[in-house]
PyMOL Python script that loads the backbone (N, CA, C, O; Angstrom):
from pymol import cmd

cmd.read_pdbstr("""\
ATOM      1  N   UNK A   1     164.807 -43.447 -55.803  1.00  0.00           N
ATOM      2  CA  UNK A   1     166.572 -42.866 -56.133  1.00  0.00           C
ATOM      3  C   UNK A   1     165.728 -41.355 -56.390  1.00  0.00           C
ATOM      4  O   UNK A   1     164.572 -41.401 -56.811  1.00  0.00           O
ATOM      5  N   UNK A   2     166.286 -40.243 -56.150  1.00  0.00           N
ATOM      6  CA  UNK A   2     165.976 -38.794 -56.370  1.00  0.00           C
ATOM      7  C   UNK A   2     166.656 -38.673 -57.854  1.00  0.00           C
ATOM      8  O   UNK A   2     167.711 -39.169 -58.249  1.00  0.00           O
ATOM      9  N   UNK A   3     165.754 -37.890 -58.515  1.00  0.00           N
ATOM     10  CA  UNK A   3     167.017 -37.881 -59.727  1.00  0.00           C
ATOM     11  C   UNK A   3     167.194 -35.986 -59.674  1.00  0.00           C
ATOM     12  O   UNK A   3     166.412 -35.190 -59.155  1.00  0.00           O
ATOM     13  N   UNK A   4     168.357 -35.724 -60.327  1.00  0.00           N
ATOM     14  CA  UNK A   4     168.589 -34.236 -60.135  1.00  0.00           C
ATOM     15  C   UNK A   4     169.386 -33.871 -61.812  1.00  0.00           C
ATOM     16  O   UNK A   4     169.887 -34.501 -62.743  1.00  0.00           O
ATOM     17  N   UNK A   5     169.112 -32.522 -61.445  1.00  0.00           N
ATOM     18  CA  UNK A   5     169.802 -31.794 -62.466  1.00  0.00           C
ATOM     19  C   UNK A   5     171.225 -32.641 -63.205  1.00  0.00           C
ATOM     20  O   UNK A   5     171.902 -33.208 -62.347  1.00  0.00           O
ATOM     21  N   UNK A   6     171.650 -32.766 -64.370  1.00  0.00           N
ATOM     22  CA  UNK A   6     172.447 -33.045 -64.562  1.00  0.00           C
ATOM     23  C   UNK A   6     172.963 -34.874 -65.012  1.00  0.00           C
ATOM     24  O   UNK A   6     173.881 -35.266 -65.732  1.00  0.00           O
ATOM     25  N   UNK A   7     171.921 -35.648 -64.228  1.00  0.00           N
ATOM     26  CA  UNK A   7     171.592 -37.015 -64.457  1.00  0.00           C
ATOM     27  C   UNK A   7     171.275 -37.189 -66.115  1.00  0.00           C
ATOM     28  O   UNK A   7     171.025 -36.385 -67.012  1.00  0.00           O
ATOM     29  N   UNK A   8     171.394 -38.412 -66.061  1.00  0.00           N
ATOM     30  CA  UNK A   8     171.246 -38.970 -67.545  1.00  0.00           C
ATOM     31  C   UNK A   8     170.314 -40.047 -67.796  1.00  0.00           C
ATOM     32  O   UNK A   8     170.274 -41.108 -67.173  1.00  0.00           O
ATOM     33  N   UNK A   9     169.660 -39.739 -68.638  1.00  0.00           N
ATOM     34  CA  UNK A   9     168.136 -41.375 -68.903  1.00  0.00           C
ATOM     35  C   UNK A   9     168.350 -41.235 -70.239  1.00  0.00           C
ATOM     36  O   UNK A   9     168.429 -40.176 -70.861  1.00  0.00           O
ATOM     37  N   UNK A  10     168.481 -42.824 -70.836  1.00  0.00           N
ATOM     38  CA  UNK A  10     168.370 -42.743 -71.668  1.00  0.00           C
ATOM     39  C   UNK A  10     169.904 -42.463 -72.806  1.00  0.00           C
ATOM     40  O   UNK A  10     170.060 -42.702 -74.004  1.00  0.00           O
ATOM     41  N   UNK A  11     170.575 -42.031 -72.049  1.00  0.00           N
ATOM     42  CA  UNK A  11     171.887 -41.122 -72.997  1.00  0.00           C
ATOM     43  C   UNK A  11     171.750 -40.095 -72.837  1.00  0.00           C
ATOM     44  O   UNK A  11     172.738 -39.467 -73.218  1.00  0.00           O
ATOM     45  N   UNK A  12     170.845 -39.376 -72.363  1.00  0.00           N
ATOM     46  CA  UNK A  12     170.381 -38.028 -72.910  1.00  0.00           C
ATOM     47  C   UNK A  12     170.222 -37.319 -71.092  1.00  0.00           C
ATOM     48  O   UNK A  12     169.625 -37.661 -70.071  1.00  0.00           O
ATOM     49  N   UNK A  13     171.166 -36.159 -71.511  1.00  0.00           N
ATOM     50  CA  UNK A  13     170.945 -35.260 -69.578  1.00  0.00           C
ATOM     51  C   UNK A  13     170.144 -34.782 -69.707  1.00  0.00           C
ATOM     52  O   UNK A  13     169.558 -34.418 -70.727  1.00  0.00           O
ATOM     53  N   UNK A  14     169.853 -34.632 -68.225  1.00  0.00           N
ATOM     54  CA  UNK A  14     168.144 -33.703 -67.861  1.00  0.00           C
ATOM     55  C   UNK A  14     168.832 -32.145 -67.674  1.00  0.00           C
ATOM     56  O   UNK A  14     169.787 -31.640 -67.084  1.00  0.00           O
ATOM     57  N   UNK A  15     167.950 -31.812 -68.379  1.00  0.00           N
ATOM     58  CA  UNK A  15     168.874 -29.824 -68.032  1.00  0.00           C
ATOM     59  C   UNK A  15     167.753 -29.515 -67.119  1.00  0.00           C
ATOM     60  O   UNK A  15     168.211 -28.821 -66.212  1.00  0.00           O
ATOM     61  N   UNK A  16     166.674 -29.691 -66.979  1.00  0.00           N
ATOM     62  CA  UNK A  16     165.776 -29.260 -66.191  1.00  0.00           C
ATOM     63  C   UNK A  16     164.731 -29.745 -65.385  1.00  0.00           C
ATOM     64  O   UNK A  16     163.884 -30.284 -66.098  1.00  0.00           O
ATOM     65  N   UNK A  17     164.421 -29.777 -64.095  1.00  0.00           N
ATOM     66  CA  UNK A  17     163.614 -30.537 -64.091  1.00  0.00           C
ATOM     67  C   UNK A  17     162.509 -29.660 -63.596  1.00  0.00           C
ATOM     68  O   UNK A  17     162.629 -28.672 -62.872  1.00  0.00           O
ATOM     69  N   UNK A  18     161.098 -30.317 -64.240  1.00  0.00           N
ATOM     70  CA  UNK A  18     159.657 -29.458 -64.088  1.00  0.00           C
ATOM     71  C   UNK A  18     158.805 -29.540 -63.386  1.00  0.00           C
ATOM     72  O   UNK A  18     158.059 -28.630 -63.023  1.00  0.00           O
ATOM     73  N   UNK A  19     158.768 -31.431 -62.872  1.00  0.00           N
ATOM     74  CA  UNK A  19     157.678 -31.413 -61.738  1.00  0.00           C
ATOM     75  C   UNK A  19     158.735 -32.614 -61.213  1.00  0.00           C
ATOM     76  O   UNK A  19     159.617 -33.268 -61.769  1.00  0.00           O
ATOM     77  N   UNK A  20     158.190 -32.560 -59.865  1.00  0.00           N
ATOM     78  CA  UNK A  20     158.862 -34.053 -59.105  1.00  0.00           C
ATOM     79  C   UNK A  20     157.403 -34.200 -58.257  1.00  0.00           C
ATOM     80  O   UNK A  20     156.735 -33.293 -57.761  1.00  0.00           O
ATOM     81  N   UNK A  21     157.177 -35.461 -58.262  1.00  0.00           N
ATOM     82  CA  UNK A  21     155.557 -35.965 -57.810  1.00  0.00           C
ATOM     83  C   UNK A  21     155.905 -37.258 -56.997  1.00  0.00           C
ATOM     84  O   UNK A  21     156.994 -37.706 -57.356  1.00  0.00           O
ATOM     85  N   UNK A  22     155.314 -37.982 -56.023  1.00  0.00           N
ATOM     86  CA  UNK A  22     155.486 -38.710 -55.763  1.00  0.00           C
ATOM     87  C   UNK A  22     154.849 -39.531 -56.071  1.00  0.00           C
ATOM     88  O   UNK A  22     153.715 -39.256 -56.463  1.00  0.00           O
ATOM     89  N   UNK A  23     155.363 -41.130 -56.027  1.00  0.00           N
ATOM     90  CA  UNK A  23     154.728 -42.365 -56.856  1.00  0.00           C
ATOM     91  C   UNK A  23     154.841 -43.496 -55.760  1.00  0.00           C
ATOM     92  O   UNK A  23     155.888 -43.971 -55.320  1.00  0.00           O
ATOM     93  N   UNK A  24     153.470 -43.850 -55.390  1.00  0.00           N
ATOM     94  CA  UNK A  24     153.530 -44.854 -54.435  1.00  0.00           C
ATOM     95  C   UNK A  24     153.335 -46.607 -55.082  1.00  0.00           C
ATOM     96  O   UNK A  24     152.542 -47.049 -55.914  1.00  0.00           O
ATOM     97  N   UNK A  25     154.250 -47.180 -54.415  1.00  0.00           N
ATOM     98  CA  UNK A  25     154.443 -48.716 -55.086  1.00  0.00           C
ATOM     99  C   UNK A  25     154.427 -49.959 -53.461  1.00  0.00           C
ATOM    100  O   UNK A  25     154.922 -50.136 -52.348  1.00  0.00           O
ATOM    101  N   UNK A  26     153.620 -50.410 -54.294  1.00  0.00           N
ATOM    102  CA  UNK A  26     152.886 -51.454 -52.506  1.00  0.00           C
ATOM    103  C   UNK A  26     154.973 -52.258 -52.667  1.00  0.00           C
ATOM    104  O   UNK A  26     155.746 -52.487 -53.597  1.00  0.00           O
ATOM    105  N   UNK A  27     155.006 -52.391 -51.142  1.00  0.00           N
ATOM    106  CA  UNK A  27     156.153 -52.870 -50.940  1.00  0.00           C
ATOM    107  C   UNK A  27     157.458 -52.522 -51.714  1.00  0.00           C
ATOM    108  O   UNK A  27     158.344 -53.376 -51.675  1.00  0.00           O
ATOM    109  N   UNK A  28     157.651 -51.577 -52.290  1.00  0.00           N
ATOM    110  CA  UNK A  28     159.225 -51.160 -52.811  1.00  0.00           C
ATOM    111  C   UNK A  28     159.544 -50.070 -51.747  1.00  0.00           C
ATOM    112  O   UNK A  28     158.896 -49.385 -50.956  1.00  0.00           O
ATOM    113  N   UNK A  29     161.151 -50.271 -52.182  1.00  0.00           N
ATOM    114  CA  UNK A  29     161.997 -49.821 -51.276  1.00  0.00           C
ATOM    115  C   UNK A  29     162.517 -48.610 -52.062  1.00  0.00           C
ATOM    116  O   UNK A  29     162.784 -47.536 -51.523  1.00  0.00           O
ATOM    117  N   UNK A  30     162.652 -48.876 -53.487  1.00  0.00           N
ATOM    118  CA  UNK A  30     163.166 -47.492 -54.289  1.00  0.00           C
ATOM    119  C   UNK A  30     162.474 -46.803 -54.803  1.00  0.00           C
ATOM    120  O   UNK A  30     161.386 -47.139 -54.336  1.00  0.00           O
ATOM    121  N   UNK A  31     162.268 -45.882 -55.597  1.00  0.00           N
ATOM    122  CA  UNK A  31     161.583 -45.547 -56.853  1.00  0.00           C
ATOM    123  C   UNK A  31     160.079 -44.981 -55.851  1.00  0.00           C
ATOM    124  O   UNK A  31     158.902 -45.342 -55.855  1.00  0.00           O
ATOM    125  N   UNK A  32     160.641 -44.223 -55.277  1.00  0.00           N
ATOM    126  CA  UNK A  32     159.438 -43.480 -54.780  1.00  0.00           C
ATOM    127  C   UNK A  32     158.992 -42.266 -55.479  1.00  0.00           C
ATOM    128  O   UNK A  32     157.924 -41.854 -55.027  1.00  0.00           O
ATOM    129  N   UNK A  33     159.544 -41.468 -56.574  1.00  0.00           N
ATOM    130  CA  UNK A  33     159.330 -40.313 -57.131  1.00  0.00           C
ATOM    131  C   UNK A  33     159.336 -40.266 -58.617  1.00  0.00           C
ATOM    132  O   UNK A  33     160.290 -40.645 -59.296  1.00  0.00           O
ATOM    133  N   UNK A  34     158.345 -39.835 -59.039  1.00  0.00           N
ATOM    134  CA  UNK A  34     158.030 -39.827 -60.578  1.00  0.00           C
ATOM    135  C   UNK A  34     159.047 -37.822 -61.108  1.00  0.00           C
ATOM    136  O   UNK A  34     159.236 -37.070 -60.151  1.00  0.00           O
ATOM    137  N   UNK A  35     159.398 -37.451 -62.182  1.00  0.00           N
ATOM    138  CA  UNK A  35     159.220 -36.614 -62.666  1.00  0.00           C
ATOM    139  C   UNK A  35     159.156 -36.226 -63.780  1.00  0.00           C
ATOM    140  O   UNK A  35     159.562 -37.051 -64.598  1.00  0.00           O
ATOM    141  N   UNK A  36     158.626 -34.796 -64.397  1.00  0.00           N
ATOM    142  CA  UNK A  36     158.434 -34.269 -65.634  1.00  0.00           C
ATOM    143  C   UNK A  36     159.756 -33.458 -65.760  1.00  0.00           C
ATOM    144  O   UNK A  36     160.080 -32.679 -64.863  1.00  0.00           O
ATOM    145  N   UNK A  37     160.713 -33.683 -67.150  1.00  0.00           N
ATOM    146  CA  UNK A  37     162.092 -33.752 -66.956  1.00  0.00           C
ATOM    147  C   UNK A  37     162.156 -32.776 -68.876  1.00  0.00           C
ATOM    148  O   UNK A  37     161.515 -32.995 -69.904  1.00  0.00           O
ATOM    149  N   UNK A  38     163.132 -31.845 -68.573  1.00  0.00           N
ATOM    150  CA  UNK A  38     163.309 -31.582 -70.364  1.00  0.00           C
ATOM    151  C   UNK A  38     164.940 -31.675 -70.180  1.00  0.00           C
ATOM    152  O   UNK A  38     165.752 -31.073 -69.476  1.00  0.00           O
ATOM    153  N   UNK A  39     165.011 -32.593 -71.034  1.00  0.00           N
ATOM    154  CA  UNK A  39     166.633 -33.888 -71.729  1.00  0.00           C
ATOM    155  C   UNK A  39     167.225 -32.462 -72.255  1.00  0.00           C
ATOM    156  O   UNK A  39     166.705 -31.360 -72.424  1.00  0.00           O
ATOM    157  N   UNK A  40     168.681 -33.027 -72.458  1.00  0.00           N
ATOM    158  CA  UNK A  40     169.166 -31.226 -73.310  1.00  0.00           C
ATOM    159  C   UNK A  40     169.080 -31.603 -74.912  1.00  0.00           C
ATOM    160  O   UNK A  40     170.064 -31.311 -75.591  1.00  0.00           O
ATOM    161  N   UNK A  41     167.995 -32.216 -75.530  1.00  0.00           N
ATOM    162  CA  UNK A  41     167.612 -31.965 -76.954  1.00  0.00           C
ATOM    163  C   UNK A  41     166.719 -31.293 -76.923  1.00  0.00           C
ATOM    164  O   UNK A  41     166.244 -31.012 -78.023  1.00  0.00           O
ATOM    165  N   UNK A  42     166.041 -30.699 -75.677  1.00  0.00           N
ATOM    166  CA  UNK A  42     164.803 -29.982 -75.478  1.00  0.00           C
ATOM    167  C   UNK A  42     163.398 -30.660 -75.318  1.00  0.00           C
ATOM    168  O   UNK A  42     162.277 -30.152 -75.310  1.00  0.00           O
ATOM    169  N   UNK A  43     163.868 -32.182 -75.173  1.00  0.00           N
ATOM    170  CA  UNK A  43     162.428 -32.756 -75.167  1.00  0.00           C
ATOM    171  C   UNK A  43     161.890 -33.010 -73.810  1.00  0.00           C
ATOM    172  O   UNK A  43     162.629 -33.175 -72.840  1.00  0.00           O
ATOM    173  N   UNK A  44     160.394 -33.046 -73.738  1.00  0.00           N
ATOM    174  CA  UNK A  44     160.093 -33.023 -72.331  1.00  0.00           C
ATOM    175  C   UNK A  44     159.679 -34.495 -72.209  1.00  0.00           C
ATOM    176  O   UNK A  44     159.061 -34.964 -73.165  1.00  0.00           O
ATOM    177  N   UNK A  45     159.948 -35.307 -71.124  1.00  0.00           N
ATOM    178  CA  UNK A  45     159.671 -36.502 -70.306  1.00  0.00           C
ATOM    179  C   UNK A  45     159.673 -37.071 -69.495  1.00  0.00           C
ATOM    180  O   UNK A  45     160.617 -36.857 -68.735  1.00  0.00           O
ATOM    181  N   UNK A  46     158.785 -38.037 -69.125  1.00  0.00           N
ATOM    182  CA  UNK A  46     158.252 -38.433 -67.683  1.00  0.00           C
ATOM    183  C   UNK A  46     159.049 -39.603 -67.455  1.00  0.00           C
ATOM    184  O   UNK A  46     158.878 -40.710 -67.966  1.00  0.00           O
ATOM    185  N   UNK A  47     160.353 -39.092 -66.256  1.00  0.00           N
ATOM    186  CA  UNK A  47     160.991 -40.244 -65.940  1.00  0.00           C
ATOM    187  C   UNK A  47     160.593 -41.056 -64.333  1.00  0.00           C
ATOM    188  O   UNK A  47     160.657 -40.623 -63.183  1.00  0.00           O
ATOM    189  N   UNK A  48     160.271 -42.089 -64.759  1.00  0.00           N
ATOM    190  CA  UNK A  48     160.093 -42.944 -63.022  1.00  0.00           C
ATOM    191  C   UNK A  48     161.412 -43.980 -62.832  1.00  0.00           C
ATOM    192  O   UNK A  48     162.039 -43.946 -63.891  1.00  0.00           O
ATOM    193  N   UNK A  49     161.977 -44.770 -61.992  1.00  0.00           N
ATOM    194  CA  UNK A  49     163.042 -45.356 -61.452  1.00  0.00           C
ATOM    195  C   UNK A  49     162.898 -46.922 -61.676  1.00  0.00           C
ATOM    196  O   UNK A  49     161.998 -47.396 -62.369  1.00  0.00           O
ATOM    197  N   UNK A  50     163.258 -47.207 -61.435  1.00  0.00           N
ATOM    198  CA  UNK A  50     162.969 -48.775 -61.589  1.00  0.00           C
ATOM    199  C   UNK A  50     164.089 -49.536 -60.871  1.00  0.00           C
ATOM    200  O   UNK A  50     165.091 -49.792 -61.539  1.00  0.00           O
ATOM    201  N   UNK A  51     164.038 -49.942 -59.550  1.00  0.00           N
ATOM    202  CA  UNK A  51     165.340 -50.351 -58.503  1.00  0.00           C
ATOM    203  C   UNK A  51     166.061 -49.773 -59.034  1.00  0.00           C
ATOM    204  O   UNK A  51     167.015 -50.274 -59.631  1.00  0.00           O
ATOM    205  N   UNK A  52     165.747 -48.211 -58.953  1.00  0.00           N
ATOM    206  CA  UNK A  52     166.366 -46.876 -58.993  1.00  0.00           C
ATOM    207  C   UNK A  52     167.624 -46.408 -60.094  1.00  0.00           C
ATOM    208  O   UNK A  52     168.610 -45.687 -59.939  1.00  0.00           O
ATOM    209  N   UNK A  53     166.921 -47.429 -61.665  1.00  0.00           N
ATOM    210  CA  UNK A  53     167.709 -46.702 -63.030  1.00  0.00           C
ATOM    211  C   UNK A  53     166.214 -46.131 -63.558  1.00  0.00           C
ATOM    212  O   UNK A  53     165.155 -46.756 -63.498  1.00  0.00           O
ATOM    213  N   UNK A  54     166.450 -44.529 -64.186  1.00  0.00           N
ATOM    214  CA  UNK A  54     165.474 -43.875 -64.558  1.00  0.00           C
ATOM    215  C   UNK A  54     165.480 -44.365 -66.058  1.00  0.00           C
ATOM    216  O   UNK A  54     166.420 -44.838 -66.696  1.00  0.00           O
ATOM    217  N   UNK A  55     164.332 -44.154 -66.405  1.00  0.00           N
ATOM    218  CA  UNK A  55     163.731 -44.359 -67.457  1.00  0.00           C
ATOM    219  C   UNK A  55     162.297 -43.901 -68.048  1.00  0.00           C
ATOM    220  O   UNK A  55     161.365 -44.108 -67.272  1.00  0.00           O
ATOM    221  N   UNK A  56     161.973 -43.333 -69.250  1.00  0.00           N
ATOM    222  CA  UNK A  56     161.233 -42.952 -69.775  1.00  0.00           C
ATOM    223  C   UNK A  56     160.242 -43.504 -69.925  1.00  0.00           C
ATOM    224  O   UNK A  56     160.103 -44.311 -70.844  1.00  0.00           O
ATOM    225  N   UNK A  57     159.148 -43.178 -68.942  1.00  0.00           N
ATOM    226  CA  UNK A  57     157.657 -43.966 -69.189  1.00  0.00           C
ATOM    227  C   UNK A  57     156.338 -43.001 -69.456  1.00  0.00           C
ATOM    228  O   UNK A  57     156.248 -41.836 -69.069  1.00  0.00           O
ATOM    229  N   UNK A  58     155.457 -43.643 -70.109  1.00  0.00           N
ATOM    230  CA  UNK A  58     154.433 -43.236 -70.847  1.00  0.00           C
ATOM    231  C   UNK A  58     153.288 -43.124 -69.503  1.00  0.00           C
ATOM    232  O   UNK A  58     153.194 -43.914 -68.563  1.00  0.00           O
ATOM    233  N   UNK A  59     152.337 -41.672 -69.798  1.00  0.00           N
ATOM    234  CA  UNK A  59     151.471 -41.371 -68.942  1.00  0.00           C
ATOM    235  C   UNK A  59     150.583 -42.386 -68.635  1.00  0.00           C
ATOM    236  O   UNK A  59     149.913 -42.226 -67.615  1.00  0.00           O
ATOM    237  N   UNK A  60     150.424 -43.399 -69.288  1.00  0.00           N
ATOM    238  CA  UNK A  60     149.369 -44.578 -69.210  1.00  0.00           C
ATOM    239  C   UNK A  60     150.042 -45.988 -67.817  1.00  0.00           C
ATOM    240  O   UNK A  60     149.215 -46.793 -67.389  1.00  0.00           O
ATOM    241  N   UNK A  61     151.305 -46.043 -67.388  1.00  0.00           N
ATOM    242  CA  UNK A  61     151.612 -46.366 -66.719  1.00  0.00           C
ATOM    243  C   UNK A  61     151.134 -45.014 -65.106  1.00  0.00           C
ATOM    244  O   UNK A  61     150.990 -45.387 -63.941  1.00  0.00           O
ATOM    245  N   UNK A  62     151.033 -43.896 -65.478  1.00  0.00           N
ATOM    246  CA  UNK A  62     150.865 -43.198 -64.003  1.00  0.00           C
ATOM    247  C   UNK A  62     148.836 -43.319 -63.923  1.00  0.00           C
ATOM    248  O   UNK A  62     148.145 -43.299 -62.904  1.00  0.00           O
ATOM    249  N   UNK A  63     148.484 -43.409 -65.030  1.00  0.00           N
ATOM    250  CA  UNK A  63     146.959 -44.012 -65.049  1.00  0.00           C
ATOM    251  C   UNK A  63     146.402 -44.851 -64.270  1.00  0.00           C
ATOM    252  O   UNK A  63     145.253 -44.820 -63.829  1.00  0.00           O
ATOM    253  N   UNK A  64     147.692 -46.057 -63.991  1.00  0.00           N
ATOM    254  CA  UNK A  64     147.518 -47.631 -63.719  1.00  0.00           C
ATOM    255  C   UNK A  64     147.805 -47.372 -62.593  1.00  0.00           C
ATOM    256  O   UNK A  64     146.916 -47.795 -61.854  1.00  0.00           O
ATOM    257  N   UNK A  65     148.556 -46.913 -62.077  1.00  0.00           N
ATOM    258  CA  UNK A  65     149.125 -46.719 -60.801  1.00  0.00           C
ATOM    259  C   UNK A  65     147.998 -45.813 -59.797  1.00  0.00           C
ATOM    260  O   UNK A  65     148.121 -45.822 -58.572  1.00  0.00           O
ATOM    261  N   UNK A  66     146.922 -45.059 -60.483  1.00  0.00           N
ATOM    262  CA  UNK A  66     145.707 -44.277 -59.917  1.00  0.00           C
ATOM    263  C   UNK A  66     144.743 -45.377 -59.532  1.00  0.00           C
ATOM    264  O   UNK A  66     144.090 -45.459 -58.491  1.00  0.00           O
ATOM    265  N   UNK A  67     144.764 -45.989 -60.288  1.00  0.00           N
ATOM    266  CA  UNK A  67     143.679 -47.462 -60.319  1.00  0.00           C
ATOM    267  C   UNK A  67     144.521 -48.380 -58.726  1.00  0.00           C
ATOM    268  O   UNK A  67     144.087 -48.853 -57.676  1.00  0.00           O
ATOM    269  N   UNK A  68     145.389 -48.287 -59.139  1.00  0.00           N
ATOM    270  CA  UNK A  68     146.050 -49.156 -57.867  1.00  0.00           C
ATOM    271  C   UNK A  68     145.761 -48.007 -56.363  1.00  0.00           C
ATOM    272  O   UNK A  68     144.809 -48.326 -55.650  1.00  0.00           O
ATOM    273  N   UNK A  69     146.270 -47.220 -56.107  1.00  0.00           N
ATOM    274  CA  UNK A  69     145.956 -46.552 -55.534  1.00  0.00           C
ATOM    275  C   UNK A  69     144.045 -46.110 -54.703  1.00  0.00           C
ATOM    276  O   UNK A  69     143.695 -46.221 -53.528  1.00  0.00           O
ATOM    277  N   UNK A  70     143.323 -45.681 -55.789  1.00  0.00           N
ATOM    278  CA  UNK A  70     142.033 -46.002 -55.415  1.00  0.00           C
ATOM    279  C   UNK A  70     141.751 -47.228 -54.940  1.00  0.00           C
ATOM    280  O   UNK A  70     141.050 -47.350 -53.935  1.00  0.00           O
ATOM    281  N   UNK A  71     142.112 -47.985 -55.407  1.00  0.00           N
ATOM    282  CA  UNK A  71     141.846 -49.623 -54.618  1.00  0.00           C
ATOM    283  C   UNK A  71     142.158 -49.851 -53.437  1.00  0.00           C
ATOM    284  O   UNK A  71     141.398 -50.386 -52.630  1.00  0.00           O
ATOM    285  N   UNK A  72     143.578 -49.388 -53.137  1.00  0.00           N
ATOM    286  CA  UNK A  72     143.905 -49.532 -51.879  1.00  0.00           C
ATOM    287  C   UNK A  72     143.009 -48.624 -51.053  1.00  0.00           C
ATOM    288  O   UNK A  72     142.662 -49.159 -50.000  1.00  0.00           O
ATOM    289  N   UNK A  73     142.515 -47.330 -51.252  1.00  0.00           N
ATOM    290  CA  UNK A  73     141.509 -46.703 -50.574  1.00  0.00           C
ATOM    291  C   UNK A  73     140.749 -47.154 -49.851  1.00  0.00           C
ATOM    292  O   UNK A  73     140.455 -47.091 -48.657  1.00  0.00           O
ATOM    293  N   UNK A  74     140.320 -47.836 -51.087  1.00  0.00           N
ATOM    294  CA  UNK A  74     138.785 -48.653 -50.581  1.00  0.00           C
ATOM    295  C   UNK A  74     138.528 -49.617 -50.092  1.00  0.00           C
ATOM    296  O   UNK A  74     137.420 -50.015 -49.734  1.00  0.00           O
ATOM    297  N   UNK A  75     140.128 -50.414 -49.971  1.00  0.00           N
ATOM    298  CA  UNK A  75     140.532 -51.748 -49.023  1.00  0.00           C
ATOM    299  C   UNK A  75     140.753 -51.215 -47.798  1.00  0.00           C
ATOM    300  O   UNK A  75     140.424 -52.043 -46.949  1.00  0.00           O
ATOM    301  N   UNK A  76     141.264 -49.952 -47.190  1.00  0.00           N
ATOM    302  CA  UNK A  76     142.059 -49.340 -46.451  1.00  0.00           C
ATOM    303  C   UNK A  76     139.970 -48.938 -45.380  1.00  0.00           C
ATOM    304  O   UNK A  76     139.742 -49.007 -44.172  1.00  0.00           O
ATOM    305  N   UNK A  77     139.058 -48.605 -46.444  1.00  0.00           N
ATOM    306  CA  UNK A  77     137.840 -47.824 -45.899  1.00  0.00           C
ATOM    307  C   UNK A  77     137.407 -49.086 -45.136  1.00  0.00           C
ATOM    308  O   UNK A  77     137.261 -49.117 -43.914  1.00  0.00           O
ATOM    309  N   UNK A  78     137.191 -50.245 -46.066  1.00  0.00           N
ATOM    310  CA  UNK A  78     136.597 -51.086 -45.572  1.00  0.00           C
ATOM    311  C   UNK A  78     136.751 -51.746 -44.017  1.00  0.00           C
ATOM    312  O   UNK A  78     135.926 -52.098 -43.174  1.00  0.00           O
ATOM    313  N   UNK A  79     138.281 -51.731 -44.075  1.00  0.00           N
ATOM    314  CA  UNK A  79     139.377 -52.402 -42.955  1.00  0.00           C
ATOM    315  C   UNK A  79     138.398 -51.382 -42.046  1.00  0.00           C
ATOM    316  O   UNK A  79     137.539 -51.789 -41.265  1.00  0.00           O
ATOM    317  N   UNK A  80     138.692 -50.037 -42.298  1.00  0.00           N
ATOM    318  CA  UNK A  80     138.373 -49.112 -41.048  1.00  0.00           C
ATOM    319  C   UNK A  80     136.524 -49.724 -40.765  1.00  0.00           C
ATOM    320  O   UNK A  80     136.239 -49.904 -39.581  1.00  0.00           O
ATOM    321  N   UNK A  81     135.567 -49.962 -41.653  1.00  0.00           N
ATOM    322  CA  UNK A  81     134.220 -49.724 -41.262  1.00  0.00           C
ATOM    323  C   UNK A  81     134.583 -51.183 -40.453  1.00  0.00           C
ATOM    324  O   UNK A  81     134.099 -51.222 -39.322  1.00  0.00           O
ATOM    325  N   UNK A  82     135.296 -52.287 -40.828  1.00  0.00           N
ATOM    326  CA  UNK A  82     134.875 -53.866 -40.167  1.00  0.00           C
ATOM    327  C   UNK A  82     135.646 -53.395 -38.990  1.00  0.00           C
ATOM    328  O   UNK A  82     134.784 -53.237 -38.125  1.00  0.00           O
ATOM    329  N   UNK A  83     136.461 -53.177 -38.633  1.00  0.00           N
ATOM    330  CA  UNK A  83     136.786 -52.644 -37.395  1.00  0.00           C
ATOM    331  C   UNK A  83     136.038 -52.098 -36.464  1.00  0.00           C
ATOM    332  O   UNK A  83     135.964 -52.463 -35.290  1.00  0.00           O
ATOM    333  N   UNK A  84     135.380 -51.072 -37.061  1.00  0.00           N
ATOM    334  CA  UNK A  84     134.350 -50.268 -36.292  1.00  0.00           C
ATOM    335  C   UNK A  84     133.053 -51.019 -36.267  1.00  0.00           C
ATOM    336  O   UNK A  84     132.243 -50.720 -35.390  1.00  0.00           O
ATOM    337  N   UNK A  85     132.880 -51.582 -36.783  1.00  0.00           N
ATOM    338  CA  UNK A  85     131.499 -52.781 -36.361  1.00  0.00           C
ATOM    339  C   UNK A  85     131.854 -53.685 -35.764  1.00  0.00           C
ATOM    340  O   UNK A  85     130.988 -54.472 -35.385  1.00  0.00           O
ATOM    341  N   UNK A  86     133.210 -53.937 -35.445  1.00  0.00           N
ATOM    342  CA  UNK A  86     133.099 -55.351 -34.599  1.00  0.00           C
ATOM    343  C   UNK A  86     133.629 -54.699 -33.124  1.00  0.00           C
ATOM    344  O   UNK A  86     133.406 -55.228 -32.035  1.00  0.00           O
ATOM    345  N   UNK A  87     134.321 -53.534 -33.311  1.00  0.00           N
ATOM    346  CA  UNK A  87     134.371 -53.118 -31.786  1.00  0.00           C
ATOM    347  C   UNK A  87     132.809 -52.546 -31.238  1.00  0.00           C
ATOM    348  O   UNK A  87     132.542 -52.608 -30.038  1.00  0.00           O
ATOM    349  N   UNK A  88     132.094 -52.143 -31.959  1.00  0.00           N
ATOM    350  CA  UNK A  88     131.065 -51.684 -31.432  1.00  0.00           C
ATOM    351  C   UNK A  88     129.984 -52.629 -30.962  1.00  0.00           C
ATOM    352  O   UNK A  88     129.015 -52.316 -30.270  1.00  0.00           O
ATOM    353  N   UNK A  89     130.291 -53.872 -31.448  1.00  0.00           N
ATOM    354  CA  UNK A  89     129.307 -55.437 -30.856  1.00  0.00           C
ATOM    355  C   UNK A  89     129.799 -55.746 -29.636  1.00  0.00           C
ATOM    356  O   UNK A  89     129.352 -56.711 -29.016  1.00  0.00           O
TER     357      UNK A  89
END
""", "prot")
cmd.dss("prot")
cmd.show_as("cartoon", "prot")
cmd.util.cbc("prot")
cmd.orient("prot")
């Protein structure tokens, strides 16, 4: 789900989207973007979605996501190496 200016999170209106970025979730159909936004009370928040419902997240959640990305890269590299080695025999 895409978040837009004017949407609400925790009862507060988003007045400005400062940054939009991709969030990769294995086998999830929704929730592919994260946002850094300014809310109507001038607070700056990190917004993610869960099944299309926006929520205020913590940076630690994204740090965990990075670990998942790094693991996926390692697994994919191993698969490429195995495939290449088996094809060369």
